[in-house]
Residue frames relative to the residue before (quaternion, step in Angstrom):
aa qw qx qy qz dx dy dz
M 1.0000 0.0000 0.0000 0.0000 0.00 0.00 0.00
I 0.0821 -0.7763 0.6197 0.0808 3.66 -0.51 0.95
G 0.7969 -0.0578 -0.0066 0.6012 3.61 -0.48 1.08
S 0.7751 -0.2685 0.2308 0.5232 3.65 -0.62 -1.00
I 0.5667 0.6130 -0.4058 0.3720 3.58 1.17 0.14
V 0.2531 -0.7357 0.5994 0.1879 3.71 -0.74 0.86
V 0.2710 -0.7792 0.5454 0.1483 3.54 -0.62 1.06
N 0.8486 -0.1179 -0.0042 0.5157 3.60 -0.56 1.28
G 0.6355 -0.5763 0.3259 0.3972 3.49 1.10 0.52
M 0.4626 0.7353 -0.3828 0.3145 3.52 1.40 0.21
G 0.4551 -0.7086 0.4632 0.2760 3.62 1.15 -0.06
N 0.7511 -0.3418 0.2548 0.5041 3.64 -0.87 -0.86
N 0.2312 0.7433 -0.5922 0.2085 3.57 0.20 1.24
P 0.4157 -0.7697 0.4313 0.2209 3.55 -0.41 1.09
L 0.6317 0.5000 -0.3401 0.4852 3.58 1.05 -0.65
Y 0.6467 0.4505 -0.3650 0.4956 3.70 0.84 -0.68
E 0.6578 0.5223 -0.3480 0.4165 3.66 0.77 -0.88
K 0.6822 0.4847 -0.2812 0.4696 3.63 0.96 -0.86
S 0.6704 0.4573 -0.3252 0.4856 3.56 0.79 -0.80
Y 0.6276 0.5282 -0.3452 0.4561 3.62 0.90 -0.71
A 0.6771 0.4967 -0.2775 0.4667 3.64 0.93 -0.91
F 0.5993 0.5611 -0.3012 0.4850 3.45 1.20 -0.73
A 0.6707 0.5114 -0.2774 0.4601 3.49 0.90 -1.00
L 0.6352 0.4874 -0.3391 0.4940 3.65 1.04 -0.79
Q 0.6762 0.4731 -0.3493 0.4438 3.67 0.76 -0.64
I 0.6157 0.5510 -0.3344 0.4533 3.53 1.15 -0.64
V 0.6362 0.5466 -0.3054 0.4508 3.49 1.04 -0.92
A 0.6620 0.5068 -0.2893 0.4702 3.53 1.11 -0.91
L 0.6266 0.5155 -0.3096 0.4957 3.50 1.02 -0.77
Y 0.6174 0.5408 -0.3342 0.4632 3.56 0.89 -0.75
K 0.6855 0.4865 -0.2816 0.4628 3.58 0.71 -0.99
E 0.6396 0.5312 -0.3136 0.4587 3.54 1.01 -0.88
L 0.6498 0.5135 -0.2935 0.4774 3.59 1.06 -0.97
M 0.6936 0.4991 -0.2671 0.4454 3.56 0.89 -0.87
L 0.7575 0.3616 -0.2466 0.4844 3.62 0.87 -0.81
K 0.7315 0.4321 -0.2493 0.4648 3.68 0.84 -0.89
E 0.8098 0.3324 -0.1267 0.4666 3.55 0.80 -1.12
K 0.2351 -0.8012 0.4871 0.2559 3.53 1.28 -0.49
E 0.3405 0.7139 -0.5098 0.3385 3.45 1.09 1.06
Y 0.0996 -0.8321 0.5445 0.0353 3.61 -0.45 1.22
T 0.7014 0.4950 -0.3253 0.3964 3.63 0.62 -0.77
L 0.7250 0.3797 -0.2554 0.5147 3.65 0.70 -0.97
S 0.6287 0.5433 -0.3714 0.4142 3.60 0.89 -0.53
K 0.6275 0.5479 -0.3028 0.4630 3.55 1.09 -0.74
Q 0.6536 0.5032 -0.2784 0.4920 3.50 1.06 -0.94
L 0.6209 0.5400 -0.3340 0.4597 3.55 1.07 -0.86
L 0.6675 0.5445 -0.2572 0.4380 3.49 0.96 -0.91
R 0.6560 0.4932 -0.2689 0.5041 3.50 1.06 -0.94
S 0.7437 0.4256 -0.2543 0.4485 3.61 0.76 -0.83
G 0.6679 0.5375 -0.2665 0.4405 3.48 1.09 -0.74
T 0.7115 0.4060 -0.2152 0.5317 3.51 1.15 -0.66
S 0.5970 0.5812 -0.3726 0.4085 3.59 1.13 -0.19
I 0.5012 0.6285 -0.4508 0.3880 3.60 1.17 -0.11
G 0.6864 0.4670 -0.3277 0.4510 3.58 0.76 -0.96
A 0.6586 0.5095 -0.3309 0.4441 3.63 0.95 -0.63
N 0.6158 0.5177 -0.3219 0.4992 3.58 1.15 -0.57
V 0.6317 0.5403 -0.3293 0.4478 3.59 1.05 -0.70
S 0.6531 0.5228 -0.2858 0.4674 3.43 1.11 -0.98
E 0.6321 0.5335 -0.3151 0.4654 3.48 0.98 -0.92
A 0.6590 0.5325 -0.2976 0.4400 3.61 0.90 -0.82
N 0.6108 0.5829 -0.3082 0.4384 3.43 1.21 -0.95
G 0.7005 0.4469 -0.2327 0.5054 3.61 1.18 -0.80
A 0.3671 0.7329 -0.5335 0.2084 3.68 1.08 0.07
I 0.4286 -0.7096 0.5032 0.2440 3.50 -1.32 0.48
S 0.7560 0.2341 -0.1381 0.5954 3.62 1.33 -0.04
K 0.5958 -0.5062 0.4527 0.4288 3.61 -1.28 0.04
A 0.6832 0.4852 -0.3145 0.4459 3.54 0.93 -0.75
D 0.6394 0.4874 -0.3406 0.4874 3.52 1.13 -0.55
F 0.6171 0.5253 -0.3673 0.4566 3.60 1.04 -0.70
S 0.6600 0.5338 -0.3094 0.4287 3.54 0.91 -1.00
S 0.6287 0.5375 -0.3071 0.4706 3.59 1.05 -0.87
K 0.7299 0.4683 -0.2238 0.4449 3.49 0.80 -1.01
I 0.6765 0.4909 -0.2888 0.4669 3.54 1.00 -0.74
S 0.5881 0.5621 -0.3265 0.4813 3.51 1.35 -0.54
V 0.6070 0.5216 -0.3667 0.4743 3.65 1.12 -0.49
A 0.6421 0.4944 -0.3474 0.4719 3.64 1.09 -0.82
Y 0.6482 0.5321 -0.3226 0.4389 3.60 1.01 -0.76
K 0.6235 0.5125 -0.3676 0.4620 3.60 0.99 -0.57
């Protein structure tokens, strides 16, 4: 939960909270790079990679086995 926002209905999950907060910071940096610096190529890659962490964590949470979870969470870690 960030402030009063529940992230994906997960309540107080620190991993979700941190990945969500990080994604918000990445989006803000992306906007700044686009508007002030007119940087398009690197900023798009930054946006994709920075926001994919939360998606990978969510996917790991839906894993069907411990091995599947371990594999998917390691992708988010990388």
